[in-house]
PyMOL commands that place a pseudoatom at each C-alpha (Angstrom):
pseudoatom trace, name=CA, resn=MET, resi=1, chain=A, elem=C, hetatm=0, pos=[278.028, 217.599, 123.265]
pseudoatom trace, name=CA, resn=LEU, resi=2, chain=A, elem=C, hetatm=0, pos=[278.236, 220.285, 120.987]
pseudoatom trace, name=CA, resn=LEU, resi=3, chain=A, elem=C, hetatm=0, pos=[278.106, 217.921, 118.071]
pseudoatom trace, name=CA, resn=LYS, resi=4, chain=A, elem=C, hetatm=0, pos=[274.795, 216.347, 119.514]
pseudoatom trace, name=CA, resn=ARG, resi=5, chain=A, elem=C, hetatm=0, pos=[273.434, 219.801, 119.896]
pseudoatom trace, name=CA, resn=GLY, resi=6, chain=A, elem=C, hetatm=0, pos=[273.943, 220.620, 116.759]
pseudoatom trace, name=CA, resn=VAL, resi=7, chain=A, elem=C, hetatm=0, pos=[272.255, 217.245, 115.295]
pseudoatom trace, name=CA, resn=TYR, resi=8, chain=A, elem=C, hetatm=0, pos=[269.141, 218.125, 117.309]
pseudoatom trace, name=CA, resn=LEU, resi=9, chain=A, elem=C, hetatm=0, pos=[269.260, 221.856, 116.180]
pseudoatom trace, name=CA, resn=ILE, resi=10, chain=A, elem=C, hetatm=0, pos=[269.202, 220.934, 112.366]
pseudoatom trace, name=CA, resn=ILE, resi=11, chain=A, elem=C, hetatm=0, pos=[266.657, 218.050, 112.977]
pseudoatom trace, name=CA, resn=GLY, resi=12, chain=A, elem=C, hetatm=0, pos=[264.514, 220.769, 114.852]
pseudoatom trace, name=CA, resn=LEU, resi=13, chain=A, elem=C, hetatm=0, pos=[264.789, 223.537, 112.044]
pseudoatom trace, name=CA, resn=THR, resi=14, chain=A, elem=C, hetatm=0, pos=[264.108, 220.765, 109.419]
pseudoatom trace, name=CA, resn=SER, resi=15, chain=A, elem=C, hetatm=0, pos=[261.137, 219.504, 111.129]
pseudoatom trace, name=CA, resn=LEU, resi=16, chain=A, elem=C, hetatm=0, pos=[259.757, 223.088, 111.701]
pseudoatom trace, name=CA, resn=LEU, resi=17, chain=A, elem=C, hetatm=0, pos=[260.196, 223.893, 108.087]
pseudoatom trace, name=CA, resn=LEU, resi=18, chain=A, elem=C, hetatm=0, pos=[258.492, 220.860, 106.880]
pseudoatom trace, name=CA, resn=GLY, resi=19, chain=A, elem=C, hetatm=0, pos=[255.725, 221.445, 109.706]
pseudoatom trace, name=CA, resn=ILE, resi=20, chain=A, elem=C, hetatm=0, pos=[255.106, 225.002, 108.147]
pseudoatom trace, name=CA, resn=ILE, resi=21, chain=A, elem=C, hetatm=0, pos=[255.090, 223.991, 104.852]
pseudoatom trace, name=CA, resn=GLY, resi=22, chain=A, elem=C, hetatm=0, pos=[252.605, 220.938, 105.792]
pseudoatom trace, name=CA, resn=ILE, resi=23, chain=A, elem=C, hetatm=0, pos=[250.237, 223.593, 106.791]
pseudoatom trace, name=CA, resn=VAL, resi=24, chain=A, elem=C, hetatm=0, pos=[249.479, 224.365, 103.140]
pseudoatom trace, name=CA, resn=VAL, resi=25, chain=A, elem=C, hetatm=0, pos=[250.960, 221.291, 101.018]
pseudoatom trace, name=CA, resn=PRO, resi=26, chain=A, elem=C, hetatm=0, pos=[249.303, 218.019, 101.246]
pseudoatom trace, name=CA, resn=LEU, resi=27, chain=A, elem=C, hetatm=0, pos=[251.168, 214.927, 102.457]
pseudoatom trace, name=CA, resn=LEU, resi=28, chain=A, elem=C, hetatm=0, pos=[253.037, 216.827, 104.853]
pseudoatom trace, name=CA, resn=PRO, resi=29, chain=A, elem=C, hetatm=0, pos=[251.600, 216.149, 108.480]
pseudoatom trace, name=CA, resn=THR, resi=30, chain=A, elem=C, hetatm=0, pos=[252.066, 219.574, 110.507]
pseudoatom trace, name=CA, resn=VAL, resi=31, chain=A, elem=C, hetatm=0, pos=[251.574, 218.090, 113.764]
pseudoatom trace, name=CA, resn=PRO, resi=32, chain=A, elem=C, hetatm=0, pos=[254.053, 215.462, 114.239]
pseudoatom trace, name=CA, resn=PHE, resi=33, chain=A, elem=C, hetatm=0, pos=[256.857, 217.758, 112.536]
pseudoatom trace, name=CA, resn=ILE, resi=34, chain=A, elem=C, hetatm=0, pos=[256.015, 220.544, 115.056]
pseudoatom trace, name=CA, resn=LEU, resi=35, chain=A, elem=C, hetatm=0, pos=[256.153, 218.102, 118.148]
pseudoatom trace, name=CA, resn=LEU, resi=36, chain=A, elem=C, hetatm=0, pos=[259.492, 217.035, 116.936]
pseudoatom trace, name=CA, resn=ALA, resi=37, chain=A, elem=C, hetatm=0, pos=[260.574, 220.382, 116.347]
pseudoatom trace, name=CA, resn=ALA, resi=38, chain=A, elem=C, hetatm=0, pos=[259.841, 221.135, 120.090]
pseudoatom trace, name=CA, resn=TYR, resi=39, chain=A, elem=C, hetatm=0, pos=[261.735, 217.983, 121.071]
pseudoatom trace, name=CA, resn=CYS, resi=40, chain=A, elem=C, hetatm=0, pos=[264.812, 218.957, 119.234]
pseudoatom trace, name=CA, resn=PHE, resi=41, chain=A, elem=C, hetatm=0, pos=[264.807, 222.499, 120.175]
pseudoatom trace, name=CA, resn=ALA, resi=42, chain=A, elem=C, hetatm=0, pos=[264.707, 221.501, 124.058]
pseudoatom trace, name=CA, resn=ARG, resi=43, chain=A, elem=C, hetatm=0, pos=[267.733, 219.530, 123.647]
pseudoatom trace, name=CA, resn=SER, resi=44, chain=A, elem=C, hetatm=0, pos=[269.748, 222.091, 121.291]
pseudoatom trace, name=CA, resn=SER, resi=45, chain=A, elem=C, hetatm=0, pos=[268.325, 225.803, 121.541]
pseudoatom trace, name=CA, resn=ASP, resi=46, chain=A, elem=C, hetatm=0, pos=[266.635, 227.549, 124.729]
pseudoatom trace, name=CA, resn=ARG, resi=47, chain=A, elem=C, hetatm=0, pos=[265.988, 230.643, 122.501]
pseudoatom trace, name=CA, resn=LEU, resi=48, chain=A, elem=C, hetatm=0, pos=[264.306, 228.554, 119.638]
pseudoatom trace, name=CA, resn=HIS, resi=49, chain=A, elem=C, hetatm=0, pos=[262.480, 226.173, 122.071]
pseudoatom trace, name=CA, resn=HIS, resi=50, chain=A, elem=C, hetatm=0, pos=[260.962, 229.355, 124.003]
pseudoatom trace, name=CA, resn=TRP, resi=51, chain=A, elem=C, hetatm=0, pos=[259.717, 230.816, 120.793]
pseudoatom trace, name=CA, resn=LEU, resi=52, chain=A, elem=C, hetatm=0, pos=[257.878, 227.647, 119.377]
pseudoatom trace, name=CA, resn=MET, resi=53, chain=A, elem=C, hetatm=0, pos=[256.573, 227.257, 122.834]
pseudoatom trace, name=CA, resn=THR, resi=54, chain=A, elem=C, hetatm=0, pos=[254.986, 230.688, 122.835]
pseudoatom trace, name=CA, resn=HIS, resi=55, chain=A, elem=C, hetatm=0, pos=[254.128, 231.254, 119.259]
pseudoatom trace, name=CA, resn=PRO, resi=56, chain=A, elem=C, hetatm=0, pos=[250.538, 231.819, 118.968]
pseudoatom trace, name=CA, resn=TRP, resi=57, chain=A, elem=C, hetatm=0, pos=[250.160, 229.190, 116.334]
pseudoatom trace, name=CA, resn=PHE, resi=58, chain=A, elem=C, hetatm=0, pos=[251.443, 226.251, 118.141]
pseudoatom trace, name=CA, resn=ALA, resi=59, chain=A, elem=C, hetatm=0, pos=[251.857, 227.245, 121.868]
pseudoatom trace, name=CA, resn=LYS, resi=60, chain=A, elem=C, hetatm=0, pos=[248.361, 225.459, 123.225]
pseudoatom trace, name=CA, resn=ALA, resi=61, chain=A, elem=C, hetatm=0, pos=[248.867, 222.511, 121.534]
pseudoatom trace, name=CA, resn=LEU, resi=62, chain=A, elem=C, hetatm=0, pos=[252.693, 222.221, 122.355]
pseudoatom trace, name=CA, resn=THR, resi=63, chain=A, elem=C, hetatm=0, pos=[251.946, 223.133, 125.998]
pseudoatom trace, name=CA, resn=ASP, resi=64, chain=A, elem=C, hetatm=0, pos=[249.074, 220.159, 125.842]
pseudoatom trace, name=CA, resn=TRP, resi=65, chain=A, elem=C, hetatm=0, pos=[251.178, 217.664, 124.480]
pseudoatom trace, name=CA, resn=GLN, resi=66, chain=A, elem=C, hetatm=0, pos=[254.136, 218.325, 126.705]
pseudoatom trace, name=CA, resn=THR, resi=67, chain=A, elem=C, hetatm=0, pos=[252.139, 218.378, 130.220]
pseudoatom trace, name=CA, resn=LYS, resi=68, chain=A, elem=C, hetatm=0, pos=[249.456, 216.051, 129.263]
pseudoatom trace, name=CA, resn=ARG, resi=69, chain=A, elem=C, hetatm=0, pos=[250.700, 213.970, 126.370]
pseudoatom trace, name=CA, resn=ALA, resi=70, chain=A, elem=C, hetatm=0, pos=[247.529, 214.544, 124.790]
pseudoatom trace, name=CA, resn=LEU, resi=71, chain=A, elem=C, hetatm=0, pos=[245.775, 217.027, 121.851]
pseudoatom trace, name=CA, resn=ASN, resi=72, chain=A, elem=C, hetatm=0, pos=[242.871, 218.881, 121.851]
pseudoatom trace, name=CA, resn=LYS, resi=73, chain=A, elem=C, hetatm=0, pos=[239.928, 217.133, 120.695]
pseudoatom trace, name=CA, resn=THR, resi=74, chain=A, elem=C, hetatm=0, pos=[239.076, 219.700, 118.083]
pseudoatom trace, name=CA, resn=LEU, resi=75, chain=A, elem=C, hetatm=0, pos=[242.783, 219.979, 116.924]
pseudoatom trace, name=CA, resn=LYS, resi=76, chain=A, elem=C, hetatm=0, pos=[242.920, 216.202, 116.578]
pseudoatom trace, name=CA, resn=ARG, resi=77, chain=A, elem=C, hetatm=0, pos=[239.764, 215.817, 114.617]
pseudoatom trace, name=CA, resn=ARG, resi=78, chain=A, elem=C, hetatm=0, pos=[241.077, 219.035, 112.447]
pseudoatom trace, name=CA, resn=ALA, resi=79, chain=A, elem=C, hetatm=0, pos=[244.531, 217.056, 111.779]
pseudoatom trace, name=CA, resn=MET, resi=80, chain=A, elem=C, hetatm=0, pos=[242.628, 214.032, 111.075]
pseudoatom trace, name=CA, resn=ILE, resi=81, chain=A, elem=C, hetatm=0, pos=[240.106, 215.506, 108.422]
pseudoatom trace, name=CA, resn=MET, resi=82, chain=A, elem=C, hetatm=0, pos=[242.819, 217.591, 106.772]
pseudoatom trace, name=CA, resn=THR, resi=83, chain=A, elem=C, hetatm=0, pos=[245.200, 214.575, 106.332]
pseudoatom trace, name=CA, resn=THR, resi=84, chain=A, elem=C, hetatm=0, pos=[242.174, 212.619, 104.669]
pseudoatom trace, name=CA, resn=LEU, resi=85, chain=A, elem=C, hetatm=0, pos=[241.493, 215.378, 102.585]
pseudoatom trace, name=CA, resn=SER, resi=86, chain=A, elem=C, hetatm=0, pos=[244.892, 216.154, 101.165]
pseudoatom trace, name=CA, resn=PHE, resi=87, chain=A, elem=C, hetatm=0, pos=[245.521, 212.637, 101.003]
pseudoatom trace, name=CA, resn=ALA, resi=88, chain=A, elem=C, hetatm=0, pos=[242.254, 211.863, 98.933]
pseudoatom trace, name=CA, resn=ILE, resi=89, chain=A, elem=C, hetatm=0, pos=[243.282, 214.639, 96.235]
pseudoatom trace, name=CA, resn=SER, resi=90, chain=A, elem=C, hetatm=0, pos=[246.893, 213.377, 96.079]
pseudoatom trace, name=CA, resn=ILE, resi=91, chain=A, elem=C, hetatm=0, pos=[245.372, 209.676, 95.160]
pseudoatom trace, name=CA, resn=ALA, resi=92, chain=A, elem=C, hetatm=0, pos=[242.630, 211.304, 92.902]
pseudoatom trace, name=CA, resn=VAL, resi=93, chain=A, elem=C, hetatm=0, pos=[245.583, 213.138, 91.024]
pseudoatom trace, name=CA, resn=VAL, resi=94, chain=A, elem=C, hetatm=0, pos=[248.137, 210.351, 90.768]
pseudoatom trace, name=CA, resn=PRO, resi=95, chain=A, elem=C, hetatm=0, pos=[247.958, 208.179, 87.746]
pseudoatom trace, name=CA, resn=LEU, resi=96, chain=A, elem=C, hetatm=0, pos=[249.706, 205.146, 88.936]
pseudoatom trace, name=CA, resn=LEU, resi=97, chain=A, elem=C, hetatm=0, pos=[248.156, 202.561, 90.603]
pseudoatom trace, name=CA, resn=TRP, resi=98, chain=A, elem=C, hetatm=0, pos=[251.189, 201.658, 92.840]
pseudoatom trace, name=CA, resn=VAL, resi=99, chain=A, elem=C, hetatm=0, pos=[251.491, 205.168, 93.971]
pseudoatom trace, name=CA, resn=LYS, resi=100, chain=A, elem=C, hetatm=0, pos=[247.654, 205.295, 95.068]
pseudoatom trace, name=CA, resn=VAL, resi=101, chain=A, elem=C, hetatm=0, pos=[248.288, 202.193, 96.946]
pseudoatom trace, name=CA, resn=MET, resi=102, chain=A, elem=C, hetatm=0, pos=[251.185, 203.371, 98.596]
pseudoatom trace, name=CA, resn=LEU, resi=103, chain=A, elem=C, hetatm=0, pos=[249.595, 206.927, 99.403]
pseudoatom trace, name=CA, resn=PHE, resi=104, chain=A, elem=C, hetatm=0, pos=[246.447, 205.091, 100.982]
pseudoatom trace, name=CA, resn=CYS, resi=105, chain=A, elem=C, hetatm=0, pos=[248.900, 202.905, 103.250]
pseudoatom trace, name=CA, resn=MET, resi=106, chain=A, elem=C, hetatm=0, pos=[250.682, 205.974, 104.512]
pseudoatom trace, name=CA, resn=LEU, resi=107, chain=A, elem=C, hetatm=0, pos=[247.110, 207.555, 105.008]
pseudoatom trace, name=CA, resn=CYS, resi=108, chain=A, elem=C, hetatm=0, pos=[246.047, 204.746, 107.163]
pseudoatom trace, name=CA, resn=GLY, resi=109, chain=A, elem=C, hetatm=0, pos=[249.312, 204.650, 109.204]
pseudoatom trace, name=CA, resn=LEU, resi=110, chain=A, elem=C, hetatm=0, pos=[248.988, 208.425, 109.750]
pseudoatom trace, name=CA, resn=LEU, resi=111, chain=A, elem=C, hetatm=0, pos=[245.389, 208.045, 110.874]
pseudoatom trace, name=CA, resn=VAL, resi=112, chain=A, elem=C, hetatm=0, pos=[245.951, 205.206, 113.253]
pseudoatom trace, name=CA, resn=TYR, resi=113, chain=A, elem=C, hetatm=0, pos=[248.708, 207.318, 114.833]
pseudoatom trace, name=CA, resn=LEU, resi=114, chain=A, elem=C, hetatm=0, pos=[246.390, 210.550, 114.963]
pseudoatom trace, name=CA, resn=TRP, resi=115, chain=A, elem=C, hetatm=0, pos=[243.728, 208.310, 116.266]
pseudoatom trace, name=CA, resn=GLN, resi=116, chain=A, elem=C, hetatm=0, pos=[245.762, 206.900, 119.200]
pseudoatom trace, name=CA, resn=ILE, resi=117, chain=A, elem=C, hetatm=0, pos=[246.764, 210.148, 120.863]
pseudoatom trace, name=CA, resn=PRO, resi=118, chain=A, elem=C, hetatm=0, pos=[244.783, 210.735, 123.835]
pseudoatom trace, name=CA, resn=GLU, resi=119, chain=A, elem=C, hetatm=0, pos=[241.975, 213.670, 123.450]
pseudoatom trace, name=CA, resn=LEU, resi=120, chain=A, elem=C, hetatm=0, pos=[241.799, 216.576, 125.726]
pseudoatom trace, name=CA, resn=THR, resi=121, chain=A, elem=C, hetatm=0, pos=[238.010, 217.589, 126.048]
pseudoatom trace, name=CA, resn=GLU, resi=122, chain=A, elem=C, hetatm=0, pos=[237.257, 221.375, 125.385]
for i in range(1, 122): cmd.bond("trace and resi %d" % i, "trace and resi %d" % (i + 1))
show_as sticks, trace
zoom trace
């Protein structure tokens, strides 16, 4: 049991770090990493879960996801736009064709995932 909590804690901390880095770095989607961090913290650390669920940046989206399994329409649209922009910049900068194709495929997969998430109207 203690080992399982430790694994969830490590995954949660890693996801939180990647989510925060994803705010400013292309190719790292913030929303899925923060959702994963909340899931892992709920199973490993009451203190970190409470902190994340009450954090001013993430609380509303996490509460919406936890209670309604949906995201705010504006947040979802912003996530899709920022994801597309960051991938487009990366695709434009990368010189290798196979990497461009791989990035484009990753973009399409992530956009399909985001598109399938139910929306909350404001």
